[in-house]
N, C-alpha and C positions, 0 to 999 in steps of 0.2 A: 177125172177131176184132180187127182193127186199130181198129175203132171203140170197142170196149171198152177196149183198151189206151190209146187216146188219151184217153178219158174218165178212166181211172184216173190217167194222167199229169197231166191238168188238175186233178184233185182233189188230188193230192199237191202240185202247185205252189201251189194255193190254200191248203192247210194250211200249207205252208212260209211263204208270205207272211203269213198270219195269225199264225203263231208269231213271226215277226219283229216283228210289231206288238204283241206281248205284252211288257210291261215285265218286267224281271228280277225285280222285287219282287212281281209278280202283278197290277199294274194293266194293264187291257186297252186299250192306247193306240188301237187301231183305232176304238173307239167313243167315245173321249174328245172332248168338244166343243172343247177347246183345240187338239188336233191337227187336227181338221176345219177350225177357223178359222185354221189356220197360225200360232197364237200359241205353239205348242210343236212341236218337231221329233220328239217321241217319244223313247222310251228307247234303242232299238237301231237305229232307221232311219238309214242313211247310213254306218254303220261298216263293213259288209261290202264296199261298193263304194269305200271310201276317201274319200267325200265329207266325212266327219267324222273327226277324229283322237281316238282313245281316250285318248291321253296328256293331252288337254285337258279330259277329262270330270271333273266335280266329284263325281259320285255314286260312292262307293266300292263300293256294291253292283253298279252297272252295270259298273264297271271290272273287278271280280272275275269277274262272270258272263261278260262278253265275252271276257276274256283266257283263261278256261277253256273257251271255245267252248260254253257252255251256252245252251239256249233260255231258261231262267229258273232261279231259285234252286231250283225243284222238282227239277232234275236233279242237284243237289249231294249228295254222300255225307255231308257234315257239316251239312246243312240244319238238323237239329234242335238242333245245338249252336253254330251260327254266330252270333257276337256281332253282326255287321253286320245281318243280317236280323232278329234278335231285337230289336235296338234300334229299328228302324223299326216293327216290329209292336207294340211296347209303347207307342208314342206315342198320345196321346189323339186321338181322331177315329175316326169310323165307317169311313172309307175304309181305314184301316190294318188294321182287323179283316177287311174284305172282301178286301184284298189277300192276307192270310194265308189266308183261306178259299179263294181261287183257287189258291194254291200247294198247299194240302192236297188240294184236289179233283184237281188235275193229278197229284199223286203217287199218288193212289188210282185214278184213272180214265183218265189219259192226256190228251194234248193234243187228240186228235180229239174226244173227248166234251166237253171243256172248250170248244173252239172252236164246236161245234154250239150250245152254250148262249150263249156270250159274244157271238157275232155278232148276237144279237137285242137286246142291251143298248142303252140310249140314252146311257149314260155309261161310264166306265172300270171299273165294277163293277156287279154286279146279282144277281139271284136265280137259284137253281139248281132249276128246276122242269121 
């Protein structure tokens, strides 16, 4: 039985790490080429262990999300009426539509299903098949 318990704990730890690699706005940093190339430090990485200071962050969405201890904006009760996330999602560009799609998917299906799909992507967004 302990083997099953250990496997379950490893799966939960992997999901937890992957959720930390999800940007507050819906970008999946874990698969982003900029993060892999160390050109970006990701949205949330480093704040939990104190390596980065949230008071120095410029992204208002990130500041809000991290201060409320959310995994992403998908966890927020005012998601549908939030001015910050709506302004981002209304920007021109395919990626902003995909980030919105990610948050909507998480709200409907949860993080575990999202991560099972997103871990296969080559960039910070992808298809839901």
